[in-house]
N, CA, C and O of each residue as an XYZ file, in Angstrom:
912
protein
N      14.375     27.611     28.750
C      15.229     27.618     29.936
C      15.188     26.222     30.539
O      14.126     25.750     30.946
N      16.333     25.565     30.597
C      16.363     24.143     30.906
C      17.694     23.725     31.515
O      18.698     24.427     31.391
N      17.688     22.582     32.167
C      18.930     21.968     32.651
C      19.503     21.010     31.608
O      20.615     20.509     31.771
N      18.745     20.753     30.537
C      19.179     19.797     29.519
C      19.000     20.374     28.114
O      18.183     19.877     27.339
N      19.754     21.414     27.786
C      19.615     22.041     26.466
C      19.963     21.115     25.310
O      19.418     21.253     24.215
N      20.878     20.163     25.552
C      21.268     19.241     24.473
C      20.090     18.381     24.043
O      19.921     18.101     22.856
N      19.273     17.961     25.007
C      18.099     17.138     24.692
C      17.141     17.921     23.806
O      16.662     17.416     22.791
N      16.868     19.158     24.201
C      15.948     20.000     23.433
C      16.503     20.271     22.043
O      15.783     20.183     21.048
N      17.786     20.601     21.984
C      18.409     20.894     20.702
C      18.376     19.723     19.751
O      18.174     19.892     18.549
N      18.577     18.518     20.299
C      18.566     17.324     19.453
C      17.183     17.073     18.871
O      17.047     16.821     17.673
N      16.157     17.142     19.711
C      14.787     16.860     19.257
C      14.328     17.889     18.231
O      13.743     17.534     17.207
N      14.592     19.159     18.505
C      14.079     20.215     17.631
C      15.013     20.526     16.456
O      14.709     21.386     15.629
N      16.129     19.835     16.389
C      17.056     20.074     15.290
C      16.816     19.190     14.090
O      17.528     19.290     13.091
N      15.817     18.322     14.174
C      15.555     17.366     13.102
C      14.291     17.726     12.318
O      13.481     18.536     12.768
N      14.137     17.122     11.159
C      12.916     17.149     10.361
C      12.435     18.577     10.061
O      13.244     19.473      9.820
N      11.125     18.774     10.080
C      10.530     20.040      9.651
C      10.974     21.204     10.531
O      11.295     22.278     10.023
N      10.993     20.996     11.856
C      11.367     22.079     12.755
C      12.846     22.429     12.591
O      13.223     23.598     12.666
N      13.664     21.434     12.370
C      15.077     21.687     12.120
C      15.286     22.482     10.843
O      16.086     23.417     10.811
N      14.569     22.115      9.793
C      14.685     22.835      8.516
C      14.157     24.262      8.643
O      14.695     25.188      8.037
N      13.095     24.430      9.440
C      12.523     25.769      9.635
C      13.521     26.692     10.322
O      13.559     27.889     10.035
N      14.324     26.147     11.222
C      15.354     26.958     11.868
C      16.446     27.339     10.882
O      16.928     28.472     10.885
N      16.833     26.392     10.041
C      17.891     26.659      9.067
C      17.449     27.697      8.044
O      18.262     28.492      7.572
N      16.163     27.692      7.699
C      15.649     28.645      6.713
C      15.391     30.019      7.316
O      15.228     31.001      6.591
N      15.355     30.087      8.655
C      15.087     31.357      9.310
C      13.620     31.627      9.566
O      13.262     32.716     10.013
N      12.755     30.645      9.288
C      11.317     30.833      9.532
C      11.030     30.978     11.022
O      10.136     31.727     11.416
N      11.785     30.264     11.846
C      11.675     30.371     13.302
C      13.076     30.341     13.898
O      14.039     29.958     13.233
N      13.176     30.746     15.145
C      14.423     30.612     15.892
C      14.128     29.897     17.201
O      13.145     30.204     17.875
N      14.974     28.950     17.557
C      14.866     28.259     18.837
C      16.192     28.403     19.567
O      17.234     27.998     19.051
N      16.159     28.972     20.756
C      17.361     29.164     21.563
C      17.197     28.415     22.879
O      16.142     28.495     23.509
N      18.218     27.697     23.296
C      18.188     27.024     24.591
C      19.114     27.748     25.558
O      20.178     28.232     25.170
N      18.703     27.816     26.814
C      19.454     28.516     27.850
C      19.654     27.588     29.041
O      18.686     27.119     29.638
N      20.894     27.330     29.380
C      21.243     26.427     30.469
C      21.078     27.161     31.806
O      21.848     28.071     32.113
N      20.094     26.771     32.587
C      19.823     27.420     33.873
C      21.033     27.307     34.800
O      21.313     28.218     35.578
N      21.739     26.197     34.713
C      22.890     25.975     35.597
C      23.967     27.057     35.420
O      24.714     27.351     36.354
N      24.042     27.638     34.234
C      25.034     28.690     33.982
C      24.769     29.941     34.812
O      25.644     30.795     34.960
N      23.572     30.040     35.345
C      23.186     31.238     36.095
C      23.154     30.988     37.604
O      22.659     31.817     38.367
N      23.685     29.839     38.026
C      23.741     29.538     39.452
C      24.805     30.397     40.129
O      25.875     30.630     39.567
N      24.507     30.860     41.325
C      25.463     31.660     42.096
C      26.299     30.782     43.019
O      27.165     31.277     43.741
N      26.037     29.481     42.995
C      26.768     28.522     43.821
C      28.064     28.132     43.112
O      28.065     27.947     41.895
N      29.159     28.006     43.848
C      30.449     27.711     43.218
C      30.467     26.339     42.554
O      31.282     26.082     41.668
N      29.563     25.459     42.985
C      29.460     24.129     42.372
C      28.358     24.082     41.316
O      28.026     23.010     40.810
N      27.796     25.237     40.985
C      26.743     25.380     39.970
C      25.484     24.593     40.343
O      24.771     24.093     39.473
N      25.227     24.493     41.627
C      24.008     23.816     42.069
C      22.789     24.670     41.750
O      22.832     25.898     41.825
N      21.716     24.004     41.397
C      20.473     24.706     41.084
C      19.312     24.208     41.937
O      18.189     24.693     41.802
N      19.578     23.233     42.823
C      18.491     22.629     43.591
C      18.841     22.595     45.076
O      19.993     22.770     45.472
N      17.802     22.364     45.885
C      17.993     22.247     47.325
C      16.802     21.486     47.890
O      15.818     21.234     47.195
N      16.915     21.120     49.181
C      15.816     20.383     49.817
C      14.637     21.319     50.083
O      14.841     22.489     50.405
N      13.420     20.822     49.952
C      12.245     21.681     50.164
C      11.993     21.958     51.642
O      12.159     21.075     52.484
N      11.594     23.178     51.947
C      11.171     23.495     53.306
C       9.928     22.660     53.635
O       9.065     22.441     52.784
N       9.860     22.199     54.891
C       8.717     21.392     55.304
C       8.935     19.904     55.118
O       8.100     19.091     55.513
N      10.079     19.544     54.506
C      10.385     18.132     54.317
C       9.774     17.567     53.048
O       9.101     18.270     52.294
N      10.018     16.310     52.832
C       9.528     15.629     51.639
C      10.678     15.064     50.833
O      11.824     15.486     50.984
N      10.367     14.108     49.977
C      11.391     13.460     49.168
C      11.749     14.322     47.966
O      10.950     15.125     47.482
N      12.958     14.128     47.510
C      13.393     14.808     46.304
C      13.936     16.198     46.552
O      13.945     16.699     47.676
N      14.388     16.805     45.466
C      14.980     18.138     45.507
C      14.112     19.098     44.699
O      13.344     18.696     43.825
N      14.263     20.378     45.026
C      13.470     21.411     44.378
C      14.411     22.401     43.699
O      15.414     22.807     44.286
N      14.094     22.787     42.473
C      14.897     23.804     41.803
C      14.713     25.137     42.523
O      13.589     25.546     42.813
N      15.823     25.806     42.805
C      15.791     27.051     43.558
C      15.403     28.226     42.658
O      15.578     28.179     41.441
N      14.876     29.271     43.279
C      14.409     30.441     42.533
C      15.542     31.251     41.892
O      15.410     31.640     40.732
N      16.659     31.525     42.601
C      17.670     32.430     42.031
C      18.217     32.033     40.660
O      18.263     32.890     39.778
N      18.639     30.773     40.427
C      19.171     30.454     39.094
C      18.137     30.621     37.988
O      18.458     31.078     36.891
N      16.891     30.247     38.285
C      15.829     30.371     37.283
C      15.592     31.849     36.961
O      15.476     32.232     35.797
N      15.523     32.663     38.002
C      15.283     34.098     37.799
C      16.446     34.743     37.056
O      16.242     35.554     36.153
N      17.664     34.380     37.439
C      18.841     34.931     36.772
C      18.875     34.545     35.295
O      19.247     35.350     34.441
N      18.486     33.319     35.008
C      18.432     32.853     33.620
C      17.403     33.662     32.829
O      17.656     34.079     31.699
N      16.251     33.872     33.438
C      15.189     34.647     32.796
C      15.662     36.059     32.489
O      15.427     36.569     31.393
N      16.322     36.687     33.440
C      16.838     38.035     33.224
C      17.900     38.046     32.118
O      18.012     39.004     31.354
N      18.674     36.957     32.053
C      19.670     36.837     30.996
C      19.025     36.760     29.621
O      19.516     37.346     28.656
N      17.927     36.037     29.546
C      17.195     35.929     28.281
C      16.659     37.297     27.871
O      16.776     37.692     26.711
N      16.073     38.016     28.821
C      15.532     39.339     28.518
C      16.629     40.301     28.058
O      16.427     41.087     27.132
N      17.787     40.233     28.711
C      18.891     41.102     28.308
C      19.342     40.795     26.880
O      19.585     41.703     26.085
N      19.450     39.514     26.570
C      19.879     39.116     25.223
C      18.866     39.588     24.183
O      19.252     40.063     23.115
N      17.590     39.463     24.483
C      16.576     39.906     23.538
C      16.622     41.420     23.358
O      16.454     41.926     22.249
N      16.849     42.136     24.455
C      16.945     43.592     24.368
C      18.141     44.010     23.510
O      18.045     44.943     22.712
N      19.266     43.312     23.680
C      20.462     43.596     22.882
C      20.208     43.353     21.401
O      20.761     44.042     20.545
N      19.360     42.357     21.106
C      19.039     42.033     19.716
C      17.956     42.938     19.147
O      17.593     42.824     17.976
N      17.432     43.853     19.997
C      16.425     44.787     19.519
C      15.012     44.258     19.490
O      14.162     44.799     18.783
N      14.743     43.195     20.256
C      13.401     42.612     20.251
C      12.407     43.541     20.935
O      12.647     44.016     22.046
N      11.281     43.797     20.257
C      10.236     44.664     20.818
C       8.839     44.062     20.645
O       7.836     44.750     20.834
N       8.776     42.784     20.286
C       7.488     42.159     19.988
C       6.754     41.666     21.219
O       7.108     41.986     22.354
N       5.722     40.879     20.962
C       4.907     40.315     22.044
C       5.562     39.055     22.581
O       6.222     38.319     21.848
N       5.370     38.817     23.880
C       6.070     37.731     24.557
C       5.132     37.028     25.526
O       4.254     37.654     26.120
N       5.327     35.714     25.682
C       4.560     34.918     26.648
C       5.520     33.971     27.344
O       6.302     33.282     26.688
N       5.466     33.932     28.679
C       6.335     33.052     29.465
C       5.498     31.884     29.983
O       4.483     32.083     30.651
N       5.931     30.679     29.671
C       5.154     29.473     29.973
C       5.992     28.500     30.793
O       7.145     28.224     30.461
N       5.407     27.990     31.855
C       6.037     26.951     32.668
C       5.356     25.629     32.357
O       4.142     25.502     32.514
N       6.131     24.643     31.917
C       5.587     23.328     31.608
C       5.349     22.575     32.899
O       6.290     22.258     33.627
N       4.087     22.288     33.183
C       3.726     21.727     34.483
C       2.451     20.908     34.370
O       1.536     21.303     33.647
N       2.364     19.761     35.075
C       1.119     18.980     35.059
C      -0.030     19.730     35.721
O      -1.184     19.317     35.614
N       0.282     20.840     36.410
C      -0.772     21.629     37.052
C      -1.425     22.596     36.074
O      -2.451     23.198     36.392
N      -0.843     22.752     34.888
C      -1.373     23.708     33.926
C      -2.536     23.161     33.125
O      -2.867     21.979     33.213
N      -3.154     24.034     32.340
C      -4.205     23.601     31.422
C      -3.575     22.762     30.323
O      -2.441     23.003     29.911
N      -4.327     21.773     29.855
C      -3.791     20.848     28.859
C      -3.700     21.524     27.487
O      -4.635     22.196     27.050
N      -2.575     21.337     26.826
C      -2.348     21.895     25.498
C      -3.366     21.352     24.501
O      -3.596     20.145     24.429
N      -3.968     22.248     23.740
C      -4.905     21.881     22.672
C      -4.470     22.581     21.387
O      -3.598     23.449     21.405
N      -5.082     22.196     20.285
C      -4.780     22.866     19.021
C      -5.175     24.339     19.087
O      -4.484     25.194     18.533
N      -6.270     24.632     19.754
C      -6.707     26.018     19.907
C      -5.663     26.837     20.664
O      -5.377     27.979     20.303
N      -5.097     26.245     21.717
C      -4.056     26.940     22.488
C      -2.810     27.143     21.623
O      -2.188     28.204     21.681
N      -2.440     26.142     20.825
C      -1.286     26.277     19.938
C      -1.500     27.432     18.962
O      -0.578     28.205     18.698
N      -2.709     27.549     18.430
C      -3.031     28.642     17.507
C      -2.939     29.992     18.216
O      -2.491     30.980     17.636
N      -3.366     30.020     19.467
C      -3.275     31.252     20.259
C      -1.825     31.639     20.492
O      -1.457     32.804     20.339
N      -0.998     30.663     20.863
C       0.413     30.942     21.148
C       1.180     31.341     19.889
O       2.168     32.072     19.961
N       0.722     30.860     18.743
C       1.395     31.184     17.484
C       1.265     32.668     17.135
O       1.973     33.163     16.257
N       0.378     33.368     17.808
C       0.203     34.801     17.540
C       1.264     35.643     18.242
O       1.429     36.819     17.918
N       1.980     35.060     19.193
C       3.044     35.796     19.882
C       4.325     35.776     19.057
O       4.587     34.827     18.317
N       5.113     36.830     19.193
C       6.399     36.887     18.499
C       7.450     36.039     19.205
O       8.397     35.562     18.579
N       7.275     35.852     20.523
C       8.290     35.151     21.302
C       7.641     34.361     22.428
O       6.777     34.867     23.144
N       8.065     33.126     22.571
C       7.641     32.301     23.699
C       8.874     31.936     24.513
O       9.879     31.493     23.958
N       8.800     32.118     25.812
C       9.862     31.670     26.714
C       9.314     30.493     27.505
O       8.357     30.642     28.264
N       9.916     29.332     27.328
C       9.436     28.102     27.956
C      10.369     27.703     29.089
O      11.576     27.554     28.896
N       9.800     27.535     30.257
C      10.565     27.147     31.444
C      10.342     25.666     31.737
O       9.210     25.225     31.930
N      11.438     24.904     31.766
C      11.365     23.460     32.017
C      11.784     23.153     33.450
O      12.910     23.448     33.850
N      10.894     22.575     34.203
C      11.220     22.159     35.555
C      11.890     20.799     35.577
O      11.958     20.111     34.558
N      12.380     20.419     36.738
C      12.988     19.094     36.911
C      12.945     18.748     38.396
O      12.488     19.553     39.208
N      13.411     17.577     38.749
C      13.351     17.101     40.132
C      11.888     17.136     40.605
O      11.007     16.607     39.927
N      11.633     17.742     41.741
C      10.264     17.803     42.263
C       9.546     19.094     41.879
O       8.450     19.368     42.367
N      10.165     19.884     41.007
C       9.545     21.120     40.579
C      10.423     22.318     40.861
O      11.634     22.182     41.034
N       9.812     23.502     40.910
C      10.534     24.757     41.068
C       9.907     25.557     42.207
O       8.690     25.540     42.390
N      10.744     26.255     42.968
C      10.278     27.154     44.018
C       9.167     28.044     43.443
O       9.381     28.754     42.461
N       7.997     28.001     44.053
C       6.825     28.675     43.493
C       6.977     30.183     43.413
O       6.259     30.832     42.652
N       7.894     30.752     44.181
C       8.038     32.203     44.182
C       8.500     32.745     42.835
O       8.041     33.797     42.392
N       9.414     32.018     42.184
C       9.879     32.490     40.889
C       8.831     32.220     39.810
O       8.714     32.980     38.848
N       8.080     31.151     39.971
C       6.981     30.882     39.042
C       5.969     32.019     39.107
O       5.538     32.535     38.075
N       5.596     32.406     40.314
C       4.613     33.474     40.486
C       5.108     34.809     39.938
O       4.312     35.639     39.500
N       6.416     35.012     39.964
C       6.969     36.302     39.556
C       7.147     36.440     38.055
O       6.915     37.517     37.507
N       7.560     35.358     37.369
C       7.924     35.540     35.952
C       7.002     34.838     34.963
O       7.014     35.176     33.779
N       6.208     33.877     35.409
C       5.429     33.039     34.490
C       4.049     33.639     34.215
O       3.354     34.081     35.130
N       3.670     33.645     32.935
C       2.337     34.118     32.536
C       1.288     33.029     32.649
O       0.148     33.294     33.030
N       1.671     31.799     32.318
C       0.730     30.684     32.422
C       1.479     29.359     32.508
O       2.607     29.229     32.034
N       0.817     28.378     33.127
C       1.349     27.021     33.179
C       0.633     26.184     32.138
O      -0.562     26.364     31.904
N       1.361     25.270     31.513
C       0.806     24.463     30.440
C       1.224     23.015     30.621
O       2.371     22.721     30.955
N       0.272     22.112     30.395
C       0.505     20.673     30.527
C       0.271     20.007     29.180
O      -0.462     20.535     28.344
N       0.888     18.852     28.965
C       0.601     18.091     27.746
C      -0.273     16.874     28.043
O      -0.534     16.067     27.150
N      -0.727     16.736     29.287
C      -1.592     15.614     29.633
C      -1.605     15.351     31.119
O      -0.762     15.856     31.861
N      -2.545     14.574     31.539
C      -2.712     14.298     32.966
C      -1.830     13.138     33.413
O      -2.316     12.071     33.788
N      -0.535     13.372     33.365
C       0.445     12.409     33.853
C       1.700     13.195     34.203
O       1.823     14.367     33.849
N       2.625     12.553     34.896
C       3.820     13.246     35.372
C       5.058     12.700     34.661
O       5.231     11.486     34.545
N       5.907     13.594     34.192
C       7.169     13.228     33.554
C       8.332     13.645     34.448
O       8.140     14.333     35.450
N       9.529     13.227     34.080
C      10.699     13.549     34.903
C      11.177     14.979     34.706
O      11.952     15.485     35.516
N      10.732     15.631     33.653
C      11.150     16.999     33.403
C      10.279     17.654     32.351
O       9.443     16.997     31.732
N      10.475     18.952     32.147
C       9.639     19.699     31.214
C      10.191     19.800     29.811
O       9.602     20.474     28.966
N      11.323     19.136     29.537
C      11.949     19.282     28.227
C      11.113     18.683     27.101
O      10.916     19.328     26.071
N      10.624     17.472     27.278
C       9.806     16.850     26.228
C       8.513     17.632     26.015
O       8.156     17.888     24.865
N       7.793     18.023     27.070
C       6.623     18.880     26.862
C       6.966     20.182     26.136
O       6.199     20.639     25.289
N       8.107     20.777     26.460
C       8.498     22.017     25.792
C       8.703     21.788     24.300
O       8.315     22.616     23.476
N       9.316     20.660     23.961
C       9.516     20.329     22.544
C       8.177     20.155     21.835
O       8.028     20.550     20.679
N       7.219     19.573     22.516
C       5.888     19.383     21.934
C       5.214     20.735     21.705
O       4.579     20.949     20.672
N       5.351     21.630     22.654
C       4.783     22.971     22.486
C       5.427     23.661     21.290
O       4.728     24.236     20.455
N       6.740     23.610     21.202
C       7.439     24.251     20.086
C       6.979     23.657     18.756
O       6.710     24.394     17.807
N       6.888     22.340     18.685
C       6.492     21.686     17.445
C       5.078     22.085     17.034
O       4.833     22.417     15.874
N       4.148     22.050     17.989
C       2.745     22.336     17.671
C       2.524     23.790     17.286
O       1.645     24.092     16.479
N       3.321     24.698     17.860
C       3.176     26.125     17.562
C       3.951     26.497     16.300
O       3.442     27.227     15.449
N       5.170     25.999     16.179
C       6.037     26.399     15.070
C       5.437     26.027     13.716
O       5.578     26.776     12.750
N       4.778     24.887     13.640
C       4.227     24.455     12.351
C       3.102     25.359     11.872
O       2.686     25.279     10.717
N       2.604     26.227     12.765
C       1.569     27.182     12.390
C       2.162     28.510     11.922
O       1.439     29.389     11.452
N       3.478     28.650     12.055
C       4.135     29.900     11.689
C       4.429     29.938     10.190
O       4.698     28.909      9.570
N       4.373     31.119      9.630
C       4.592     31.299      8.201
C       5.968     30.791      7.781
O       6.979     31.096      8.413
N       5.985     30.019      6.713
C       7.236     29.535      6.164
C       7.706     28.202      6.702
O       8.685     27.645      6.206
N       7.014     27.671      7.728
C       7.433     26.384      8.304
C       6.884     25.227      7.477
O       7.621     24.301      7.139
N       5.591     25.276      7.149
C       4.979     24.279      6.274
C       4.780     24.889      4.890
O       4.750     26.109      4.735
N       4.644     24.033      3.898
C       4.569     24.502      2.516
C       3.335     25.351      2.244
O       3.397     26.292      1.453
N       2.210     25.031      2.890
C       0.952     25.711      2.609
C       0.068     25.659      3.846
O       0.079     24.648      4.549
N      -0.700     26.711      4.144
C      -1.599     26.682      5.306
C      -2.561     25.502      5.293
O      -2.997     25.051      6.352
N      -2.898     25.001      4.119
C      -3.806     23.862      4.025
C      -3.229     22.636      4.719
O      -3.966     21.731      5.112
N      -1.893     22.612      4.868
C      -1.245     21.475      5.522
C      -1.730     21.299      6.953
O      -1.741     20.183      7.472
N      -2.134     22.400      7.600
C      -2.612     22.279      8.975
C      -4.070     22.685      9.147
O      -4.688     22.322     10.147
N      -4.631     23.424      8.204
C      -6.002     23.892      8.358
C      -7.019     22.782      8.216
O      -8.061     22.813      8.872
N      -6.736     21.792      7.366
C      -7.710     20.742      7.092
C      -7.331     19.394      7.697
O      -7.936     18.375      7.364
N      -6.346     19.381      8.574
C      -5.901     18.107      9.110
C      -6.651     17.743     10.391
O      -7.524     18.475     10.857
N      -6.281     16.600     10.938
C      -6.909     16.091     12.148
C      -6.836     17.111     13.277
O      -5.814     17.774     13.458
N      -7.920     17.233     14.034
C      -8.064     18.124     15.181
C      -8.272     19.578     14.757
O      -9.206     20.226     15.230
N      -7.409     20.106     13.864
C      -7.527     21.507     13.465
C      -8.906     21.820     12.912
O      -9.463     22.885     13.177
N      -9.452     20.894     12.147
C     -10.749     21.109     11.520
C     -11.903     20.852     12.476
O     -13.054     21.143     12.152
N     -11.604     20.308     13.650
C     -12.660     19.930     14.588
C     -13.040     18.471     14.472
O     -13.837     17.961     15.260
N     -12.462     17.798     13.480
C     -12.717     16.369     13.272
C     -11.384     15.635     13.168
O     -10.348     16.236     12.884
N     -11.431     14.323     13.405
C     -10.254     13.511     13.126
C     -10.070     13.426     11.619
O     -11.025     13.585     10.859
N      -8.844     13.177     11.193
C      -8.576     13.140      9.764
C      -9.161     11.871      9.142
O      -9.148     10.794      9.738
N      -9.664     12.036      7.943
C     -10.231     10.908      7.185
C      -9.123      9.900      6.841
O      -7.945     10.257      6.854
N      -9.491      8.630      6.530
C      -8.494      7.624      6.137
C      -7.788      8.051      4.847
O      -8.410      8.624      3.952
N      -6.498      7.769      4.762
C      -5.741      8.147      3.574
C      -5.062      6.929      2.960
O      -4.777      5.947      3.645
N      -4.809      7.012      1.655
C      -4.243      5.882      0.908
C      -3.183      6.391     -0.067
O      -3.241      7.530     -0.531
N      -2.213      5.525     -0.366
C      -1.255      5.805     -1.425
C      -0.972      4.493     -2.162
O      -1.597      3.477     -1.859
N      -0.058      4.496     -3.107
C       0.252      3.276     -3.849
C       0.840      2.212     -2.932
O       1.517      2.557     -1.964
N       0.608      0.940     -3.201
C      -0.085      0.376     -4.364
C      -1.608      0.464     -4.245
O      -2.146      0.634     -3.151
N      -2.290      0.347     -5.377
C      -3.746      0.447     -5.417
C      -4.392     -0.650     -4.569
O      -5.384     -0.411     -3.882
N      -3.825     -1.843     -4.624
C      -4.348     -2.953     -3.807
C      -3.217     -3.497     -2.945
O      -2.121     -3.760     -3.439
N      -3.490     -3.666     -1.654
C      -2.481     -4.180     -0.719
C      -3.161     -5.098      0.285
O      -4.120     -4.707      0.950
N      -2.650     -6.337      0.391
C      -3.219     -7.356      1.278
C      -4.715     -7.531      1.042
O      -5.495     -7.721      1.975
N      -5.089     -7.461     -0.229
C      -6.481     -7.689     -0.607
C      -7.402     -6.503     -0.428
O      -8.596     -6.613     -0.706
N      -6.888     -5.370      0.028
C      -7.716     -4.175      0.237
C      -7.387     -3.145     -0.839
O      -6.229     -2.770     -1.024
N      -8.434     -2.690     -1.553
C      -8.262     -1.719     -2.624
C      -8.562     -0.304     -2.137
O      -9.297     -0.101     -1.171
N      -7.984      0.649     -2.820
C      -8.270      2.061     -2.552
C      -9.719      2.336     -2.944
O     -10.141      1.903     -4.017
N     -10.497      3.038     -2.122
C     -11.886      3.349     -2.477
C     -11.979      4.014     -3.849
O     -11.182      4.894     -4.173
N     -12.954      3.590     -4.649
C     -13.080      4.076     -6.026
C     -13.231      5.583     -6.111
O     -12.760      6.203     -7.065
N     -13.882      6.177     -5.125
C     -14.131      7.616     -5.190
C     -12.824      8.407     -5.234
O     -12.776      9.485     -5.827
N     -11.768      7.883     -4.615
C     -10.507      8.603     -4.548
C      -9.746      8.608     -5.872
O      -8.841      9.419     -6.067
N     -10.108      7.718     -6.767
C      -9.449      7.697     -8.077
C     -10.412      8.134     -9.175
O     -10.134      7.972    -10.363
N     -11.563      8.698     -8.757
C     -12.579      9.115     -9.725
C     -12.246     10.445    -10.385
O     -12.696     10.728    -11.495
N     -11.441     11.272     -9.681
C     -11.141     12.594    -10.215
C     -12.236     13.607     -9.965
O     -12.107     14.761    -10.373
N     -13.320     13.205     -9.300
C     -14.454     14.085     -9.000
C     -14.224     14.706     -7.630
O     -14.485     14.075     -6.605
N     -13.736     15.942     -7.611
C     -13.295     16.556     -6.355
C     -14.438     16.791     -5.365
O     -14.234     16.668     -4.157
N     -15.611     17.122     -5.844
C     -16.749     17.338     -4.942
C     -17.119     16.039     -4.245
O     -17.398     16.026     -3.046
N     -17.120     14.950     -4.998
C     -17.432     13.645     -4.402
C     -16.347     13.215     -3.419
O     -16.638     12.631     -2.375
N     -15.098     13.510     -3.761
C     -13.982     13.172     -2.863
C     -14.111     13.950     -1.557
O     -13.938     13.385     -0.477
N     -14.416     15.254     -1.653
C     -14.578     16.072     -0.452
C     -15.720     15.560      0.415
O     -15.602     15.514      1.639
N     -16.820     15.179     -0.214
C     -17.973     14.680      0.528
C     -17.639     13.362      1.217
O     -18.032     13.134      2.361
N     -16.912     12.497      0.515
C     -16.509     11.203      1.094
C     -15.589     11.426      2.290
O     -15.740     10.786      3.331
N     -14.646     12.330      2.132
C     -13.706     12.607      3.222
C     -14.414     13.167      4.446
O     -14.100     12.782      5.572
N     -15.362     14.068      4.239
C     -16.106     14.630      5.356
C     -16.906     13.553      6.074
O     -16.946     13.512      7.303
N     -17.541     12.681      5.297
C     -18.318     11.596      5.891
C     -17.419     10.656      6.695
O     -17.759     10.266      7.812
N     -16.278     10.300      6.123
C     -15.354      9.394      6.799
C     -14.777     10.037      8.071
O     -14.623      9.377      9.098
N     -14.466     11.323      7.981
C     -13.918     12.025      9.146
C     -14.947     12.099     10.265
O     -14.614     11.923     11.437
N     -16.190     12.359      9.901
C     -17.255     12.452     10.897
C     -17.499     11.110     11.571
O     -17.639     11.035     12.792
N     -17.548     10.050     10.771
C     -17.778      8.710     11.324
C     -16.609      8.286     12.224
O     -16.818      7.693     13.282
N     -15.399      8.590     11.802
C     -14.225      8.228     12.600
C     -14.217      8.984     13.921
O     -13.902      8.419     14.969
N     -14.565     10.266     13.863
C     -14.597     11.078     15.076
C     -15.687     10.588     16.025
O     -15.478     10.519     17.236
N     -16.845     10.249     15.471
C     -17.941      9.750     16.294
C     -17.551      8.454     17.003
O     -17.949      8.216     18.143
N     -16.780      7.632     16.326
C     -16.392      6.343     16.883
C     -15.250      6.470     17.887
O     -15.283      5.842     18.946
N     -14.235      7.285     17.562
C     -13.026      7.316     18.371
C     -12.936      8.500     19.334
O     -12.366      8.369     20.417
N     -13.494      9.659     18.951
C     -13.420     10.856     19.799
C     -14.738     11.628     19.760
O     -14.767     12.758     19.272
N     -15.821     11.049     20.258
C     -17.111     11.754     20.222
C     -17.081     13.083     20.972
O     -17.897     13.966     20.708
N     -16.137     13.227     21.912
C     -16.036     14.495     22.648
C     -15.707     15.656     21.737
O     -16.093     16.790     22.022
N     -14.988     15.395     20.626
C     -14.663     16.456     19.681
C     -15.908     16.959     18.960
O     -16.043     18.155     18.701
N     -16.814     16.045     18.639
C     -18.063     16.441     17.990
C     -18.914     17.282     18.923
O     -19.553     18.239     18.486
N     -18.930     16.937     20.196
C     -19.684     17.720     21.163
C     -19.129     19.136     21.263
O     -19.884     20.103     21.365
N     -17.781     19.248     21.233
C     -17.153     20.562     21.285
C     -17.464     21.356     20.019
O     -17.723     22.558     20.077
N     -17.437     20.671     18.874
C     -17.704     21.334     17.601
C     -19.127     21.867     17.575
O     -19.364     22.968     17.079
N     -20.086     21.095     18.106
C     -21.469     21.552     18.180
C     -21.565     22.802     19.048
O     -22.656     23.342     19.234
């Protein structure tokens, strides 16, 4: 649910997520909140009570949009599990663990704020949880929503070629990903480590684990503390 569906559609229509939609592995629908405004000029915002700079998204258009989404899902026969998320810097920060949790739902409804935010009454009424992508403020919730969709969708069946694509990668395993190499064998005087061309899979796995651990200790020691 957004004021800028074209932005969301453009970002999520490309690459892996775009192909996943075409194959039917996932579905992404955008809903223009402005279409649900009861104002003849399709206004969705107003000045906040108590004063202050900027405009606030009003509750009625957001609520009407939400009800429209529910009606459409009911018409389509949807009976699965659902989670409503408001993208907000006040929410808990998105992690890989949270993405894995959200991937268990059949349907996610993402609410994108704009301007100075949204009337808290509609948030309290329809939202299950608030989610942030970091401790900073953006102009709207569309980019965070795209990040949530990307991080969750890639965990869904049929989106990636094999579960190993995400099970053993950076963060998912609890460690940063080990250094990787491809052709040419030597580039700018640096050669590919011999172990990687040895064909000895046990040695390769051990090398990768060691490299991942050392990299994590150097760059993200907090991940090792969490893993412990």
